[in-house]
Every structure is written in structure tokens, then in C-alpha cells.
C-alpha positions as CSV (number, residue, x, y, z in Angstrom):
1,X,68.3,161.2,31.8
2,X,65.3,164.0,33.6
3,X,62.6,162.3,31.4
4,X,63.7,159.0,32.4
5,X,63.6,159.7,35.9
6,X,60.0,161.4,35.7
7,X,58.7,158.5,33.4
8,X,60.0,156.2,36.5
9,X,59.2,158.6,39.6
10,X,56.3,156.7,41.0
11,X,57.9,153.2,40.6
12,X,59.6,151.6,44.1
13,X,63.1,151.4,44.0
14,X,63.4,147.9,43.1
15,X,61.2,148.3,39.8
16,X,63.6,151.4,39.2
17,X,66.8,149.3,39.5
18,X,65.8,146.5,37.4
19,X,64.4,148.7,34.5
20,X,67.7,150.6,34.2
21,X,69.8,147.3,34.3
22,X,67.7,146.5,31.5
23,X,68.5,149.4,29.2
24,X,71.3,149.5,26.5
25,X,73.6,152.0,27.5
26,X,72.9,152.0,31.0
27,X,73.0,148.5,32.4
28,X,74.3,147.4,35.4
29,X,77.2,149.9,35.1
30,X,74.7,152.7,36.0
31,X,72.0,150.3,37.8
32,X,74.4,149.6,40.4
33,X,75.4,153.2,41.1
34,X,72.2,154.7,40.9
35,X,70.8,151.8,43.5
36,X,73.7,152.5,46.2
37,X,73.9,156.4,45.5
38,X,70.3,157.5,44.8
39,X,68.2,154.7,46.0
40,X,70.3,153.9,48.9
41,X,70.1,150.2,48.6
42,X,72.2,147.8,50.6
43,X,75.2,146.6,48.0
44,X,73.8,143.1,48.1
45,X,70.1,143.9,47.1
46,X,71.9,146.5,44.4
47,X,74.0,143.9,42.9
48,X,71.2,141.0,42.7
49,X,68.4,142.9,41.0
50,X,70.7,144.6,38.6
51,X,72.6,141.5,37.8
52,X,69.0,140.0,37.4
53,X,68.0,143.3,35.3
54,X,70.9,143.5,33.0
55,X,70.4,139.4,32.3
56,X,66.9,139.9,31.2
57,X,67.1,141.4,27.9
58,X,70.0,138.5,26.7
59,X,67.7,135.5,25.7
60,X,65.6,137.7,23.7
61,X,68.6,139.4,22.1
62,X,70.5,136.2,21.1
63,X,67.4,134.5,19.8
64,X,66.0,137.8,17.7
65,X,69.0,139.7,16.7
66,X,69.3,137.6,13.5
67,X,66.1,137.2,12.4
68,X,65.4,141.1,13.5
69,X,68.6,142.1,11.5
70,X,67.6,140.1,8.5
71,X,64.0,141.2,8.3
72,X,64.6,144.9,9.3
73,X,67.8,145.1,7.1
74,X,65.6,145.2,4.1
75,X,64.6,148.9,4.8
76,X,67.5,152.0,4.7
77,X,66.8,153.3,8.4
78,X,67.3,149.7,9.9
79,X,70.0,148.8,7.7
80,X,72.1,151.9,8.4
81,X,71.4,151.3,12.0
82,X,72.6,147.7,11.9
83,X,75.6,148.6,9.8
84,X,76.4,151.1,12.3
85,X,75.9,148.9,15.2
86,X,77.6,146.1,14.0
87,X,80.7,148.2,12.7
88,X,81.2,149.6,16.3
89,X,80.8,146.1,17.8
90,X,83.6,145.0,15.2
91,X,85.7,147.2,16.4
92,X,85.3,146.9,20.3
93,X,84.7,143.4,19.8
94,X,88.6,142.1,18.7
95,X,88.7,140.1,22.0
96,X,85.8,137.9,20.9
97,X,86.5,137.8,17.6
98,X,90.5,135.9,18.9
99,X,89.0,134.4,22.0
100,X,85.3,133.7,21.5
101,X,83.6,132.4,24.4
102,X,86.5,133.4,27.1
103,X,86.7,136.8,25.0
104,X,82.9,137.4,25.3
105,X,82.9,136.6,29.1
106,X,86.0,139.4,29.4
107,X,84.3,141.6,27.1
108,X,81.0,142.0,29.1
109,X,82.4,141.4,32.6
110,X,84.9,144.4,32.4
111,X,82.9,147.2,32.5
112,X,84.1,149.6,29.9
113,X,82.2,151.8,28.0
114,X,80.1,150.3,25.0
115,X,80.9,146.7,26.5
116,X,77.9,145.3,28.2
117,X,75.6,142.6,27.8
118,X,73.5,144.2,24.7
119,X,77.1,144.9,22.9
120,X,77.8,141.4,24.1
121,X,75.0,139.5,22.1
122,X,75.7,141.7,18.9
123,X,79.2,140.5,19.3
124,X,78.7,137.2,19.9
125,X,76.1,137.0,16.8
126,X,78.7,138.8,14.6
127,X,81.6,136.8,15.4
128,X,79.9,133.3,15.4
129,X,79.5,132.3,18.9
130,X,76.9,129.6,19.2
131,X,74.0,131.0,21.3
132,X,74.3,127.8,23.7
133,X,77.9,128.7,24.5
134,X,77.0,132.6,24.1
135,X,74.5,132.6,27.1
136,X,76.4,131.4,29.8
137,X,79.6,133.6,28.5
138,X,77.3,136.8,28.8
139,X,75.6,135.9,32.0
140,X,79.2,134.8,33.5
141,X,80.4,138.4,32.3
142,X,77.5,140.1,33.8
143,X,78.2,138.6,37.4
144,X,81.8,139.6,36.9
145,X,80.8,143.3,35.9
146,X,78.7,143.6,39.0
147,X,81.1,142.5,41.0
148,X,83.6,144.8,39.5
149,X,81.3,147.8,39.7
150,X,79.9,147.4,43.4
151,X,83.6,147.0,44.5
152,X,84.2,150.5,42.7
153,X,81.3,152.1,44.1
154,X,82.2,150.6,47.5
155,X,85.8,152.2,47.2
156,X,87.2,148.6,47.3
157,X,88.7,148.5,43.9
158,X,90.4,152.0,42.9
159,X,90.9,153.6,39.9
160,X,94.6,152.4,39.7
161,X,93.3,149.1,40.2
162,X,94.8,148.8,43.7
163,X,92.5,146.9,46.3
164,X,92.1,148.8,49.9
165,X,91.0,147.0,52.9
166,X,87.8,146.7,52.8
167,X,87.1,145.3,56.5
168,X,85.2,148.7,56.7
169,X,83.0,148.7,53.9
């Protein structure tokens, strides 16, 4: 993580948060806490920038994952990567397989490990969710995940799932 911080040190806070939200694994689940606690942003700004950054890769992923998999999958290292990615996604994506669009919203929107927009795009491809339906489902999931992460960071949503009095937040 230090190398990433060194790489982005000269960037303004807004661009750092946007960049981190675009990255797989980190996504808005990492960008919102980073924005709030490290960069000391106000929560509306942290939410909006993180949601935008997390949404940026979605269209290219939906459009190019299949052609990339078919083209690059001809070579063994890439085939192994795609096999690993798709096996992992199938294991985690039972919700998407069963409920398709609604499952995709929940898969992306409930901020658990390995359930963000990047994996949501892979799940949409694997489970045959049409791109024109997958795009709004993933975007809605990003908005939902942003709300959950922001509320958790602000202490409004506790780990036990109970809401606290948020008038002081």
C-alpha cells in the first residue's frame, strides 16, 4: 500500500479518491474511508467522488470482458487468470445466478469482500445478464454500497446492523 500512496502523493485529494475508487479490490469500499479519515473530506464529497470513480470502469468492463477473455484466453497465463477469476466469481455469485438483475444489484450493493463492481461485471458476463440490464443494476449497486459504507464510516450503521441516532453526525 505504501507504493500506492507514494505514486499518488502529489495528486490532489479529489483525484486520489477517484483513482482509488476505480481500482479493483479497493473500489469505493476503500475509497470512502480513505476520503473521510485520511483526506478529511466531507461525507457528501467523499460519497460522490467514490461512486463516480467506482462507476468509471463499469462500461469498459461490460463491453470488453468477453472479447478480452476470448482473445487473451488463447495464451496459458491469461487462461489461468480468467479461469481463476471466473471460478471465484461463480463461487461468490450464486445470488446473481439465481436472481439475475436483482441479484446483481445486491451482489454489488452489499459491501462484502469480493462483491464490488469489478466482480459484478464478471458475474454479469458469467451468468448471462444482458449488458443493457447489467449496467443499471451495477450502477444502482454502487450507489447502494456507497450509502452503506458512508453510513458505517459515520457510525450511523453499526456492525450489528442497528441504526444509531444520526442527528449528531
